KOLGU-4560 file (N, C-alpha, C; in nm, 3 decimals, padded with zeros to 5 digits):
<recs>
<n_xx: 07.306 n_yy: 22.099 n_zz: 05.656 ca_xx: 07.316 ca_yy: 21.984 ca_zz: 05.745 c_xx: 07.292 c_yy: 22.027 c_zz: 05.889 mol: A seq: 1 type: UNK>
<n_xx: 07.202 n_yy: 21.960 n_zz: 05.956 ca_xx: 07.171 ca_yy: 21.988 ca_zz: 06.095 c_xx: 07.274 c_yy: 21.922 c_zz: 06.186 mol: A seq: 2 type: UNK>
<n_xx: 07.329 n_yy: 21.998 n_zz: 06.279 ca_xx: 07.423 ca_yy: 21.937 ca_zz: 06.374 c_xx: 07.352 c_yy: 21.832 c_zz: 06.459 mol: A seq: 3 type: UNK>
<n_xx: 07.426 n_yy: 21.734 n_zz: 06.505 ca_xx: 07.372 ca_yy: 21.635 ca_zz: 06.597 c_xx: 07.387 c_yy: 21.693 c_zz: 06.738 mol: A seq: 4 type: UNK>
<n_xx: 07.284 n_yy: 21.763 n_zz: 06.783 ca_xx: 07.288 ca_yy: 21.832 ca_zz: 06.912 c_xx: 07.301 c_yy: 21.735 c_zz: 07.027 mol: A seq: 5 type: UNK>
<n_xx: 07.241 n_yy: 21.616 n_zz: 07.015 ca_xx: 07.252 ca_yy: 21.517 ca_zz: 07.122 c_xx: 07.397 c_yy: 21.471 c_zz: 07.135 mol: A seq: 6 type: UNK>
<n_xx: 07.463 n_yy: 21.446 n_zz: 07.022 ca_xx: 07.604 ca_yy: 21.407 ca_zz: 07.025 c_xx: 07.690 c_yy: 21.519 c_zz: 07.084 mol: A seq: 7 type: UNK>
<n_xx: 07.668 n_yy: 21.642 n_zz: 07.041 ca_xx: 07.745 ca_yy: 21.755 ca_zz: 07.094 c_xx: 07.723 c_yy: 21.771 c_zz: 07.244 mol: A seq: 8 type: UNK>
<n_xx: 07.599 n_yy: 21.757 n_zz: 07.288 ca_xx: 07.569 ca_yy: 21.766 ca_zz: 07.431 c_xx: 07.638 c_yy: 21.655 c_zz: 07.510 mol: A seq: 9 type: UNK>
<n_xx: 07.640 n_yy: 21.534 n_zz: 07.454 ca_xx: 07.705 ca_yy: 21.422 ca_zz: 07.522 c_xx: 07.856 c_yy: 21.444 c_zz: 07.531 mol: A seq: 10 type: UNK>
<n_xx: 07.915 n_yy: 21.496 n_zz: 07.425 ca_xx: 08.060 ca_yy: 21.525 ca_zz: 07.429 c_xx: 08.089 c_yy: 21.634 c_zz: 07.532 mol: A seq: 11 type: UNK>
<n_xx: 08.007 n_yy: 21.738 n_zz: 07.534 ca_xx: 08.024 ca_yy: 21.841 ca_zz: 07.636 c_xx: 08.006 c_yy: 21.784 c_zz: 07.776 mol: A seq: 12 type: UNK>
<n_xx: 07.913 n_yy: 21.690 n_zz: 07.791 ca_xx: 07.893 ca_yy: 21.625 ca_zz: 07.921 c_xx: 08.016 c_yy: 21.547 c_zz: 07.965 mol: A seq: 13 type: UNK>
<n_xx: 08.075 n_yy: 21.475 n_zz: 07.874 ca_xx: 08.197 ca_yy: 21.399 ca_zz: 07.907 c_xx: 08.311 c_yy: 21.493 c_zz: 07.944 mol: A seq: 14 type: UNK>
<n_xx: 08.326 n_yy: 21.601 n_zz: 07.868 ca_xx: 08.435 ca_yy: 21.695 ca_zz: 07.900 c_xx: 08.406 c_yy: 21.770 c_zz: 08.031 mol: A seq: 15 type: UNK>
<n_xx: 08.278 n_yy: 21.788 n_zz: 08.063 ca_xx: 08.242 ca_yy: 21.847 ca_zz: 08.192 c_xx: 08.293 c_yy: 21.760 c_zz: 08.306 mol: A seq: 16 type: UNK>
<n_xx: 08.270 n_yy: 21.629 n_zz: 08.298 ca_xx: 08.315 ca_yy: 21.539 ca_zz: 08.404 c_xx: 08.467 c_yy: 21.547 c_zz: 08.421 mol: A seq: 17 type: UNK>
<n_xx: 08.537 n_yy: 21.550 n_zz: 08.308 ca_xx: 08.683 ca_yy: 21.560 ca_zz: 08.314 c_xx: 08.727 c_yy: 21.692 c_zz: 08.379 mol: A seq: 18 type: UNK>
<n_xx: 08.663 n_yy: 21.802 n_zz: 08.341 ca_xx: 08.698 ca_yy: 21.932 ca_zz: 08.399 c_xx: 08.666 c_yy: 21.937 c_zz: 08.548 mol: A seq: 19 type: UNK>
<n_xx: 08.551 n_yy: 21.883 n_zz: 08.585 ca_xx: 08.513 ca_yy: 21.884 ca_zz: 08.727 c_xx: 08.610 c_yy: 21.800 c_zz: 08.809 mol: A seq: 20 type: UNK>
<n_xx: 08.648 n_yy: 21.685 n_zz: 08.758 ca_xx: 08.743 ca_yy: 21.598 ca_zz: 08.829 c_xx: 08.879 c_yy: 21.665 c_zz: 08.840 mol: A seq: 21 type: UNK>
<n_xx: 08.924 n_yy: 21.728 n_zz: 08.734 ca_xx: 09.051 ca_yy: 21.799 ca_zz: 08.734 c_xx: 09.050 c_yy: 21.908 c_zz: 08.842 mol: A seq: 22 type: UNK>
<n_xx: 08.941 n_yy: 21.983 n_zz: 08.848 ca_xx: 08.930 ca_yy: 22.090 ca_zz: 08.947 c_xx: 08.929 c_yy: 22.037 c_zz: 09.089 mol: A seq: 23 type: UNK>
<n_xx: 08.859 n_yy: 21.926 n_zz: 09.110 ca_xx: 08.846 ca_yy: 21.872 ca_zz: 09.245 c_xx: 08.970 c_yy: 21.797 c_zz: 09.292 mol: A seq: 24 type: UNK>
<n_xx: 09.040 n_yy: 21.732 n_zz: 09.202 ca_xx: 09.148 ca_yy: 21.643 ca_zz: 09.245 c_xx: 09.289 c_yy: 21.694 c_zz: 09.218 mol: A seq: 25 type: UNK>
<n_xx: 09.305 n_yy: 21.788 n_zz: 09.131 ca_xx: 09.439 ca_yy: 21.835 ca_zz: 09.101 c_xx: 09.453 c_yy: 21.984 c_zz: 09.126 mol: A seq: 26 type: UNK>
<n_xx: 09.356 n_yy: 22.060 n_zz: 09.080 ca_xx: 09.367 ca_yy: 22.205 ca_zz: 09.083 c_xx: 09.348 c_yy: 22.262 c_zz: 09.223 mol: A seq: 27 type: UNK>
<n_xx: 09.267 n_yy: 22.195 n_zz: 09.302 ca_xx: 09.225 ca_yy: 22.246 ca_zz: 09.432 c_xx: 09.341 c_yy: 22.293 c_zz: 09.521 mol: A seq: 28 type: UNK>
<n_xx: 09.449 n_yy: 22.222 n_zz: 09.521 ca_xx: 09.561 ca_yy: 22.257 ca_zz: 09.608 c_xx: 09.668 c_yy: 22.342 c_zz: 09.539 mol: A seq: 29 type: UNK>
<n_xx: 09.644 n_yy: 22.383 n_zz: 09.415 ca_xx: 09.747 ca_yy: 22.452 ca_zz: 09.338 c_xx: 09.712 c_yy: 22.595 c_zz: 09.298 mol: A seq: 30 type: UNK>
<n_xx: 09.589 n_yy: 22.637 n_zz: 09.324 ca_xx: 09.547 ca_yy: 22.772 ca_zz: 09.286 c_xx: 09.480 c_yy: 22.840 c_zz: 09.406 mol: A seq: 31 type: UNK>
<n_xx: 09.458 n_yy: 22.969 n_zz: 09.393 ca_xx: 09.392 ca_yy: 23.044 ca_zz: 09.500 c_xx: 09.244 c_yy: 23.005 c_zz: 09.510 mol: A seq: 32 type: UNK>
<n_xx: 09.184 n_yy: 23.043 n_zz: 09.621 ca_xx: 09.041 ca_yy: 23.017 ca_zz: 09.640 c_xx: 08.958 c_yy: 23.085 c_zz: 09.530 mol: A seq: 33 type: UNK>
<n_xx: 08.999 n_yy: 23.206 n_zz: 09.491 ca_xx: 08.928 ca_yy: 23.278 ca_zz: 09.386 c_xx: 08.938 c_yy: 23.204 c_zz: 09.253 mol: A seq: 34 type: UNK>
<n_xx: 09.056 n_yy: 23.156 n_zz: 09.219 ca_xx: 09.074 ca_yy: 23.081 ca_zz: 09.094 c_xx: 08.994 c_yy: 22.951 c_zz: 09.096 mol: A seq: 35 type: UNK>
<n_xx: 08.991 n_yy: 22.885 n_zz: 09.210 ca_xx: 08.914 ca_yy: 22.762 ca_zz: 09.220 c_xx: 08.765 c_yy: 22.790 c_zz: 09.204 mol: A seq: 36 type: UNK>
<n_xx: 08.721 n_yy: 22.902 n_zz: 09.257 ca_xx: 08.580 ca_yy: 22.941 ca_zz: 09.241 c_xx: 08.547 c_yy: 22.966 c_zz: 09.094 mol: A seq: 37 type: UNK>
<n_xx: 08.638 n_yy: 23.031 n_zz: 09.021 ca_xx: 08.618 ca_yy: 23.051 ca_zz: 08.877 c_xx: 08.605 c_yy: 22.917 c_zz: 08.807 mol: A seq: 38 type: UNK>
<n_xx: 08.694 n_yy: 22.823 n_zz: 08.842 ca_xx: 08.691 ca_yy: 22.691 ca_zz: 08.779 c_xx: 08.558 c_yy: 22.621 c_zz: 08.807 mol: A seq: 39 type: UNK>
<n_xx: 08.514 n_yy: 22.626 n_zz: 08.932 ca_xx: 08.389 ca_yy: 22.560 ca_zz: 08.970 c_xx: 08.269 c_yy: 22.623 c_zz: 08.901 mol: A seq: 40 type: UNK>
<n_xx: 08.268 n_yy: 22.754 n_zz: 08.887 ca_xx: 08.160 ca_yy: 22.821 ca_zz: 08.814 c_xx: 08.160 c_yy: 22.779 c_zz: 08.668 mol: A seq: 41 type: UNK>
<n_xx: 08.279 n_yy: 22.775 n_zz: 08.608 ca_xx: 08.290 ca_yy: 22.732 ca_zz: 08.468 c_xx: 08.240 c_yy: 22.590 c_zz: 08.451 mol: A seq: 42 type: UNK>
<n_xx: 08.283 n_yy: 22.501 n_zz: 08.540 ca_xx: 08.243 ca_yy: 22.360 ca_zz: 08.530 c_xx: 08.093 c_yy: 22.344 c_zz: 08.549 mol: A seq: 43 type: UNK>
<n_xx: 08.035 n_yy: 22.416 n_zz: 08.645 ca_xx: 07.891 ca_yy: 22.408 ca_zz: 08.667 c_xx: 07.814 c_yy: 22.445 c_zz: 08.541 mol: A seq: 44 type: UNK>
<n_xx: 07.849 n_yy: 22.558 n_zz: 08.482 ca_xx: 07.778 ca_yy: 22.602 ca_zz: 08.361 c_xx: 07.808 c_yy: 22.510 c_zz: 08.243 mol: A seq: 45 type: UNK>
<n_xx: 07.926 n_yy: 22.457 n_zz: 08.237 ca_xx: 07.963 ca_yy: 22.359 ca_zz: 08.134 c_xx: 07.868 c_yy: 22.240 c_zz: 08.141 mol: A seq: 46 type: UNK>
<n_xx: 07.849 n_yy: 22.186 n_zz: 08.263 ca_xx: 07.761 ca_yy: 22.070 ca_zz: 08.280 c_xx: 07.615 c_yy: 22.099 c_zz: 08.253 mol: A seq: 47 type: UNK>
<n_xx: 07.567 n_yy: 22.210 n_zz: 08.307 ca_xx: 07.425 ca_yy: 22.246 ca_zz: 08.288 c_xx: 07.395 c_yy: 22.266 c_zz: 08.140 mol: A seq: 48 type: UNK>
<n_xx: 07.486 n_yy: 22.331 n_zz: 08.069 ca_xx: 07.459 ca_yy: 22.361 ca_zz: 07.930 c_xx: 07.485 c_yy: 22.242 c_zz: 07.838 mol: A seq: 49 type: UNK>
<n_xx: 07.563 n_yy: 22.144 n_zz: 07.884 ca_xx: 07.571 ca_yy: 22.017 ca_zz: 07.812 c_xx: 07.432 c_yy: 21.951 c_zz: 07.812 mol: A seq: 50 type: UNK>
<n_xx: 07.366 n_yy: 21.955 n_zz: 07.926 ca_xx: 07.230 ca_yy: 21.900 ca_zz: 07.935 c_xx: 07.132 c_yy: 21.982 c_zz: 07.851 mol: A seq: 51 type: UNK>
<n_xx: 07.147 n_yy: 22.113 n_zz: 07.851 ca_xx: 07.057 ca_yy: 22.199 ca_zz: 07.772 c_xx: 07.070 c_yy: 22.168 c_zz: 07.623 mol: A seq: 52 type: UNK>
<n_xx: 07.192 n_yy: 22.152 n_zz: 07.577 ca_xx: 07.214 ca_yy: 22.123 ca_zz: 07.435 c_xx: 07.158 c_yy: 21.985 c_zz: 07.400 mol: A seq: 53 type: UNK>
<n_xx: 07.176 n_yy: 21.889 n_zz: 07.490 ca_xx: 07.117 ca_yy: 21.756 ca_zz: 07.469 c_xx: 06.964 c_yy: 21.766 c_zz: 07.464 mol: A seq: 54 type: UNK>
<n_xx: 06.908 n_yy: 21.843 n_zz: 07.556 ca_xx: 06.763 ca_yy: 21.862 ca_zz: 07.556 c_xx: 06.713 c_yy: 21.930 c_zz: 07.430 mol: A seq: 55 type: UNK>
<n_xx: 06.789 n_yy: 22.027 n_zz: 07.383 ca_xx: 06.751 ca_yy: 22.093 ca_zz: 07.258 c_xx: 06.754 c_yy: 21.992 c_zz: 07.143 mol: A seq: 56 type: UNK>
<n_xx: 06.853 n_yy: 21.905 n_zz: 07.143 ca_xx: 06.860 ca_yy: 21.801 ca_zz: 07.040 c_xx: 06.740 c_yy: 21.709 c_zz: 07.045 mol: A seq: 57 type: UNK>
<n_xx: 06.696 n_yy: 21.673 n_zz: 07.165 ca_xx: 06.578 ca_yy: 21.588 ca_zz: 07.179 c_xx: 06.453 c_yy: 21.660 c_zz: 07.128 mol: A seq: 58 type: UNK>
<n_xx: 06.442 n_yy: 21.788 n_zz: 07.159 ca_xx: 06.329 ca_yy: 21.866 ca_zz: 07.108 c_xx: 06.330 c_yy: 21.870 c_zz: 06.956 mol: A seq: 59 type: UNK>
<n_xx: 06.448 n_yy: 21.888 n_zz: 06.899 ca_xx: 06.461 ca_yy: 21.897 ca_zz: 06.753 c_xx: 06.425 c_yy: 21.767 c_zz: 06.682 mol: A seq: 60 type: UNK>
<n_xx: 06.427 n_yy: 21.655 n_zz: 06.754 ca_xx: 06.383 ca_yy: 21.529 ca_zz: 06.695 c_xx: 06.233 c_yy: 21.531 c_zz: 06.665 mol: A seq: 61 type: UNK>
<n_xx: 06.160 n_yy: 21.613 n_zz: 06.740 ca_xx: 06.014 ca_yy: 21.617 ca_zz: 06.729 c_xx: 05.958 c_yy: 21.746 c_zz: 06.672 mol: A seq: 62 type: UNK>
<n_xx: 06.045 n_yy: 21.841 n_zz: 06.645 ca_xx: 05.999 ca_yy: 21.971 ca_zz: 06.602 c_xx: 06.092 c_yy: 22.028 c_zz: 06.497 mol: A seq: 63 type: UNK>
<n_xx: 06.037 n_yy: 22.073 n_zz: 06.389 ca_xx: 06.116 ca_yy: 22.141 ca_zz: 06.285 c_xx: 06.139 c_yy: 22.284 c_zz: 06.332 mol: A seq: 64 type: UNK>
<n_xx: 06.264 n_yy: 22.322 n_zz: 06.345 ca_xx: 06.295 ca_yy: 22.456 ca_zz: 06.394 c_xx: 06.438 c_yy: 22.492 c_zz: 06.359 mol: A seq: 65 type: UNK>
<n_xx: 06.470 n_yy: 22.615 n_zz: 06.381 ca_xx: 06.605 ca_yy: 22.666 ca_zz: 06.357 c_xx: 06.705 c_yy: 22.602 c_zz: 06.454 mol: A seq: 66 type: UNK>
<n_xx: 06.828 n_yy: 22.589 n_zz: 06.408 ca_xx: 06.936 ca_yy: 22.543 ca_zz: 06.494 c_xx: 06.998 c_yy: 22.658 c_zz: 06.573 mol: A seq: 67 type: UNK>
<n_xx: 06.951 n_yy: 22.779 n_zz: 06.551 ca_xx: 07.011 ca_yy: 22.896 ca_zz: 06.616 c_xx: 07.019 c_yy: 22.882 c_zz: 06.768 mol: A seq: 68 type: UNK>
<n_xx: 06.914 n_yy: 22.837 n_zz: 06.838 ca_xx: 06.928 ca_yy: 22.824 ca_zz: 06.983 c_xx: 07.042 c_yy: 22.729 c_zz: 07.023 mol: A seq: 69 type: UNK>
<n_xx: 07.059 n_yy: 22.622 n_zz: 06.951 ca_xx: 07.169 ca_yy: 22.531 ca_zz: 06.980 c_xx: 07.304 c_yy: 22.596 c_zz: 06.960 mol: A seq: 70 type: UNK>
<n_xx: 07.318 n_yy: 22.669 n_zz: 06.849 ca_xx: 07.445 ca_yy: 22.739 ca_zz: 06.824 c_xx: 07.473 c_yy: 22.843 c_zz: 06.931 mol: A seq: 71 type: UNK>
<n_xx: 07.367 n_yy: 22.916 n_zz: 06.974 ca_xx: 07.385 ca_yy: 23.016 ca_zz: 07.079 c_xx: 07.428 c_yy: 22.952 c_zz: 07.211 mol: A seq: 72 type: UNK>
<n_xx: 07.364 n_yy: 22.839 n_zz: 07.246 ca_xx: 07.402 ca_yy: 22.768 ca_zz: 07.368 c_xx: 07.546 c_yy: 22.717 c_zz: 07.360 mol: A seq: 73 type: UNK>
<n_xx: 07.581 n_yy: 22.659 n_zz: 07.246 ca_xx: 07.716 ca_yy: 22.605 ca_zz: 07.229 c_xx: 07.821 c_yy: 22.716 c_zz: 07.236 mol: A seq: 74 type: UNK>
<n_xx: 07.800 n_yy: 22.823 n_zz: 07.160 ca_xx: 07.895 ca_yy: 22.935 ca_zz: 07.162 c_xx: 07.902 c_yy: 22.996 c_zz: 07.302 mol: A seq: 75 type: UNK>
<n_xx: 07.787 n_yy: 23.009 n_zz: 07.364 ca_xx: 07.782 ca_yy: 23.069 ca_zz: 07.497 c_xx: 07.860 c_yy: 22.990 c_zz: 07.600 mol: A seq: 76 type: UNK>
<n_xx: 07.839 n_yy: 22.860 n_zz: 07.603 ca_xx: 07.911 ca_yy: 22.779 ca_zz: 07.703 c_xx: 08.060 c_yy: 22.774 c_zz: 07.672 mol: A seq: 77 type: UNK>
<n_xx: 08.096 n_yy: 22.771 n_zz: 07.545 ca_xx: 08.238 ca_yy: 22.769 ca_zz: 07.511 c_xx: 08.306 c_yy: 22.899 c_zz: 07.553 mol: A seq: 78 type: UNK>
<n_xx: 08.242 n_yy: 23.012 n_zz: 07.527 ca_xx: 08.302 ca_yy: 23.141 ca_zz: 07.564 c_xx: 08.300 c_yy: 23.159 c_zz: 07.716 mol: A seq: 79 type: UNK>
<n_xx: 08.184 n_yy: 23.136 n_zz: 07.777 ca_xx: 08.169 ca_yy: 23.158 ca_zz: 07.921 c_xx: 08.266 c_yy: 23.069 c_zz: 08.000 mol: A seq: 80 type: UNK>
<n_xx: 08.258 n_yy: 22.939 n_zz: 07.979 ca_xx: 08.339 ca_yy: 22.847 ca_zz: 08.058 c_xx: 08.488 c_yy: 22.856 c_zz: 08.024 mol: A seq: 81 type: UNK>
<n_xx: 08.520 n_yy: 22.869 n_zz: 07.896 ca_xx: 08.661 ca_yy: 22.872 ca_zz: 07.859 c_xx: 08.732 c_yy: 22.993 c_zz: 07.917 mol: A seq: 82 type: UNK>
<n_xx: 08.669 n_yy: 23.109 n_zz: 07.915 ca_xx: 08.735 ca_yy: 23.227 ca_zz: 07.971 c_xx: 08.761 c_yy: 23.208 c_zz: 08.121 mol: A seq: 83 type: UNK>
<n_xx: 08.666 n_yy: 23.147 n_zz: 08.192 ca_xx: 08.686 ca_yy: 23.123 ca_zz: 08.334 c_xx: 08.791 c_yy: 23.015 c_zz: 08.359 mol: A seq: 84 type: UNK>
<n_xx: 08.789 n_yy: 22.909 n_zz: 08.279 ca_xx: 08.892 ca_yy: 22.805 ca_zz: 08.293 c_xx: 09.032 c_yy: 22.865 c_zz: 08.274 mol: A seq: 85 type: UNK>
<n_xx: 09.047 n_yy: 22.947 n_zz: 08.171 ca_xx: 09.178 ca_yy: 23.006 ca_zz: 08.142 c_xx: 09.222 c_yy: 23.099 c_zz: 08.255 mol: A seq: 86 type: UNK>
<n_xx: 09.130 n_yy: 23.180 n_zz: 08.305 ca_xx: 09.164 ca_yy: 23.268 ca_zz: 08.418 c_xx: 09.204 c_yy: 23.187 c_zz: 08.541 mol: A seq: 87 type: UNK>
<n_xx: 09.133 n_yy: 23.079 n_zz: 08.566 ca_xx: 09.164 ca_yy: 22.994 ca_zz: 08.682 c_xx: 09.302 c_yy: 22.932 c_zz: 08.671 mol: A seq: 88 type: UNK>
<n_xx: 09.348 n_yy: 22.911 n_zz: 08.550 ca_xx: 09.480 ca_yy: 22.853 ca_zz: 08.528 c_xx: 09.591 c_yy: 22.958 c_zz: 08.520 mol: A seq: 89 type: UNK>
<n_xx: 09.554 n_yy: 23.083 n_zz: 08.549 ca_xx: 09.655 ca_yy: 23.189 ca_zz: 08.552 c_xx: 09.653 c_yy: 23.281 c_zz: 08.432 mol: A seq: 90 type: UNK>
<n_xx: 09.555 n_yy: 23.264 n_zz: 08.344 ca_xx: 09.544 ca_yy: 23.349 ca_zz: 08.227 c_xx: 09.510 c_yy: 23.493 c_zz: 08.265 mol: A seq: 91 type: UNK>
<n_xx: 09.512 n_yy: 23.582 n_zz: 08.168 ca_xx: 09.490 ca_yy: 23.724 ca_zz: 08.198 c_xx: 09.350 c_yy: 23.751 c_zz: 08.252 mol: A seq: 92 type: UNK>
<n_xx: 09.346 n_yy: 23.838 n_zz: 08.351 ca_xx: 09.217 ca_yy: 23.871 ca_zz: 08.414 c_xx: 09.124 c_yy: 23.949 c_zz: 08.322 mol: A seq: 93 type: UNK>
<n_xx: 09.178 n_yy: 24.011 n_zz: 08.216 ca_xx: 09.091 ca_yy: 24.086 ca_zz: 08.125 c_xx: 08.993 c_yy: 23.993 c_zz: 08.055 mol: A seq: 94 type: UNK>
<n_xx: 09.020 n_yy: 23.862 n_zz: 08.056 ca_xx: 08.923 ca_yy: 23.768 ca_zz: 07.999 c_xx: 08.790 c_yy: 23.774 c_zz: 08.072 mol: A seq: 95 type: UNK>
<n_xx: 08.794 n_yy: 23.820 n_zz: 08.196 ca_xx: 08.670 ca_yy: 23.837 ca_zz: 08.271 c_xx: 08.574 c_yy: 23.934 c_zz: 08.204 mol: A seq: 96 type: UNK>
<n_xx: 08.627 n_yy: 24.023 n_zz: 08.120 ca_xx: 08.542 ca_yy: 24.116 ca_zz: 08.045 c_xx: 08.474 c_yy: 24.046 c_zz: 07.928 mol: A seq: 97 type: UNK>
<n_xx: 08.527 n_yy: 23.933 n_zz: 07.885 ca_xx: 08.471 ca_yy: 23.857 ca_zz: 07.773 c_xx: 08.364 c_yy: 23.758 c_zz: 07.823 mol: A seq: 98 type: UNK>
<n_xx: 08.379 n_yy: 23.713 n_zz: 07.945 ca_xx: 08.289 ca_yy: 23.612 ca_zz: 08.002 c_xx: 08.141 c_yy: 23.650 c_zz: 07.988 mol: A seq: 99 type: UNK>
<n_xx: 08.100 n_yy: 23.775 n_zz: 08.015 ca_xx: 07.959 ca_yy: 23.811 ca_zz: 08.002 c_xx: 07.904 c_yy: 23.797 c_zz: 07.859 mol: A seq: 100 type: UNK>
<n_xx: 07.991 n_yy: 23.802 n_zz: 07.759 ca_xx: 07.944 ca_yy: 23.778 ca_zz: 07.622 c_xx: 07.891 c_yy: 23.635 c_zz: 07.613 mol: A seq: 101 type: UNK>
<n_xx: 07.967 n_yy: 23.542 n_zz: 07.670 ca_xx: 07.920 ca_yy: 23.404 ca_zz: 07.673 c_xx: 07.791 c_yy: 23.389 c_zz: 07.750 mol: A seq: 102 type: UNK>
<n_xx: 07.781 n_yy: 23.459 n_zz: 07.863 ca_xx: 07.657 ca_yy: 23.455 ca_zz: 07.942 c_xx: 07.539 c_yy: 23.511 c_zz: 07.865 mol: A seq: 103 type: UNK>
<n_xx: 07.561 n_yy: 23.617 n_zz: 07.791 ca_xx: 07.453 ca_yy: 23.676 ca_zz: 07.710 c_xx: 07.408 c_yy: 23.579 c_zz: 07.601 mol: A seq: 104 type: UNK>
<n_xx: 07.503 n_yy: 23.511 n_zz: 07.539 ca_xx: 07.467 ca_yy: 23.411 ca_zz: 07.437 c_xx: 07.388 c_yy: 23.296 c_zz: 07.499 mol: A seq: 105 type: UNK>
<n_xx: 07.423 n_yy: 23.259 n_zz: 07.622 ca_xx: 07.347 ca_yy: 23.154 ca_zz: 07.691 c_xx: 07.203 c_yy: 23.197 c_zz: 07.714 mol: A seq: 106 type: UNK>
<n_xx: 07.184 n_yy: 23.319 n_zz: 07.759 ca_xx: 07.048 ca_yy: 23.370 ca_zz: 07.780 c_xx: 06.970 c_yy: 23.367 c_zz: 07.649 mol: A seq: 107 type: UNK>
<n_xx: 07.031 n_yy: 23.416 n_zz: 07.542 ca_xx: 06.963 ca_yy: 23.415 ca_zz: 07.411 c_xx: 06.934 c_yy: 23.272 c_zz: 07.365 mol: A seq: 108 type: UNK>
<n_xx: 07.026 n_yy: 23.181 n_zz: 07.392 ca_xx: 07.004 ca_yy: 23.041 ca_zz: 07.357 c_xx: 06.885 c_yy: 22.981 c_zz: 07.431 mol: A seq: 109 type: UNK>
<n_xx: 06.878 n_yy: 23.011 n_zz: 07.560 ca_xx: 06.764 ca_yy: 22.961 ca_zz: 07.638 c_xx: 06.632 c_yy: 23.021 c_zz: 07.589 mol: A seq: 110 type: UNK>
<n_xx: 06.633 n_yy: 23.150 n_zz: 07.557 ca_xx: 06.511 ca_yy: 23.212 ca_zz: 07.505 c_xx: 06.471 c_yy: 23.150 c_zz: 07.371 mol: A seq: 111 type: UNK>
<n_xx: 06.570 n_yy: 23.123 n_zz: 07.286 ca_xx: 06.541 ca_yy: 23.057 ca_zz: 07.160 c_xx: 06.488 c_yy: 22.915 c_zz: 07.180 mol: A seq: 112 type: UNK>
<n_xx: 06.545 n_yy: 22.846 n_zz: 07.277 ca_xx: 06.498 ca_yy: 22.711 ca_zz: 07.313 c_xx: 06.351 c_yy: 22.720 c_zz: 07.357 mol: A seq: 113 type: UNK>
<n_xx: 06.320 n_yy: 22.817 n_zz: 07.444 ca_xx: 06.183 ca_yy: 22.835 ca_zz: 07.489 c_xx: 06.089 c_yy: 22.866 c_zz: 07.373 mol: A seq: 114 type: UNK>
<n_xx: 06.133 n_yy: 22.952 n_zz: 07.282 ca_xx: 06.052 ca_yy: 22.988 ca_zz: 07.166 c_xx: 06.026 c_yy: 22.864 c_zz: 07.079 mol: A seq: 115 type: UNK>
<n_xx: 06.127 n_yy: 22.784 n_zz: 07.060 ca_xx: 06.112 ca_yy: 22.661 ca_zz: 06.982 c_xx: 06.012 c_yy: 22.567 c_zz: 07.049 mol: A seq: 116 type: UNK>
<n_xx: 06.020 n_yy: 22.554 n_zz: 07.180 ca_xx: 05.929 ca_yy: 22.466 ca_zz: 07.254 c_xx: 05.786 c_yy: 22.521 c_zz: 07.249 mol: A seq: 117 type: UNK>
<n_xx: 05.769 n_yy: 22.650 n_zz: 07.262 ca_xx: 05.638 ca_yy: 22.714 ca_zz: 07.264 c_xx: 05.569 c_yy: 22.707 c_zz: 07.128 mol: A seq: 118 type: UNK>
<n_xx: 05.647 n_yy: 22.721 n_zz: 07.021 ca_xx: 05.592 ca_yy: 22.724 ca_zz: 06.886 c_xx: 05.515 c_yy: 22.598 c_zz: 06.853 mol: A seq: 119 type: UNK>
<n_xx: 05.548 n_yy: 22.487 n_zz: 06.915 ca_xx: 05.483 ca_yy: 22.361 ca_zz: 06.883 c_xx: 05.352 c_yy: 22.335 c_zz: 06.954 mol: A seq: 120 type: UNK>
<n_xx: 05.314 n_yy: 22.426 n_zz: 07.045 ca_xx: 05.189 ca_yy: 22.406 ca_zz: 07.118 c_xx: 05.069 c_yy: 22.435 c_zz: 07.027 mol: A seq: 121 type: UNK>
<n_xx: 04.961 n_yy: 22.363 n_zz: 07.050 ca_xx: 04.844 ca_yy: 22.379 ca_zz: 06.965 c_xx: 04.745 c_yy: 22.475 c_zz: 07.011 mol: A seq: 122 type: UNK>
</recs>
């Protein structure tokens, strides 16, 4: 069964808005500048990759291809953003060592997305 990448991207988009609003309206006065920066970085990548996953879903409507790029993007944004969100809320700083794993998965996801898009050219 193929995941509904457009639905997953839309859900990530909605949760991005909630996270961004939380950071701007509640968290801003309760954490350090460094923690707020982590939150903002997490939210930015959360939003961008919600759009990427939606875009991948749109591409998959027109092209038969592996779901691997979508899974890589999804896992990447979940690991990357979640580790930063948790650190911003006072979680252990060692999570910062896990964050690059999410970033690496995002890079691989984008490369897979590009490969999927390129494969369809005539």
